[in-house]
TIMARSE-635425 format. One record per residue (C-alpha): z, y, x. Coordinates in steps of 0.02 Angstrom, whole numbers, always signed. Each point is the difference from the previous one (the first is absolute). Layout:
<recs>
{rec {Z, Y, X}}
...
</recs>
This chain:
<recs>
{rec {-98, -80, -814}}
{rec {+91, +133, +96}}
{rec {-134, +155, +8}}
{rec {+108, +128, +91}}
{rec {+146, +49, +104}}
{rec {+101, +33, -149}}
{rec {-16, -156, -59}}
{rec {+22, -84, +141}}
{rec {+179, +83, +15}}
{rec {+37, -56, -176}}
{rec {-52, -166, +52}}
{rec {+98, -6, +141}}
{rec {+153, +59, -76}}
{rec {-19, -123, -130}}
{rec {-11, -159, +118}}
{rec {+154, +72, +78}}
{rec {+86, +3, -155}}
{rec {-59, -175, -50}}
{rec {+54, -59, +173}}
{rec {+173, +80, -22}}
{rec {+15, -87, -175}}
{rec {-28, -164, +65}}
{rec {+99, +8, +147}}
{rec {+138, +50, -112}}
{rec {-31, -151, -116}}
{rec {+21, -100, +153}}
{rec {+168, +26, +23}}
{rec {+59, -11, -180}}
{rec {-91, -130, -99}}
{rec {+2, -181, +16}}
{rec {-131, -81, +100}}
{rec {-98, -60, -164}}
{rec {+27, +170, -76}}
{rec {-59, +77, +155}}
{rec {-171, -88, -6}}
{rec {-29, +14, -167}}
{rec {+31, +184, -6}}
{rec {-83, +66, +175}}
{rec {-159, -88, -24}}
{rec {-84, +128, -110}}
{rec {+72, +140, +120}}
{rec {-60, -92, +150}}
{rec {-177, -33, -64}}
{rec {-4, +174, -47}}
{rec {+65, +57, +174}}
{rec {-162, -104, +71}}
{rec {-107, +80, -120}}
{rec {+37, +185, +44}}
{rec {+24, -55, +190}}
{rec {-189, -50, -14}}
{rec {-44, +157, -71}}
{rec {+79, +111, +115}}
{rec {-95, -95, +149}}
{rec {-171, +24, -89}}
{rec {+31, +173, -15}}
{rec {+68, +27, +168}}
{rec {-152, -99, +81}}
{rec {-129, +123, -76}}
{rec {-22, +166, +105}}
{rec {+46, +155, -99}}
{rec {-177, +62, +3}}
{rec {-49, -169, -78}}
{rec {-41, -3, -199}}
{rec {+103, -82, -108}}
{rec {-65, -158, -53}}
{rec {-73, +12, -172}}
{rec {+122, -120, -100}}
{rec {+130, +114, +35}}
{rec {-85, +162, -50}}
</recs>
């Protein structure tokens, strides 16, 4: 879970890196290899995107949920 704006920025950079990686794989791998290789990255992108949305849904004045502390 993202706890602050610095972690938000790092997560967004990681998402962008994984997206570029998957986009590159789409161009250079066979369809079967692409699906196999990209699935883990795509799942991680989805997970990180959900964390970003959860963080951005909280107002800056709201406390970080206990499980993230």
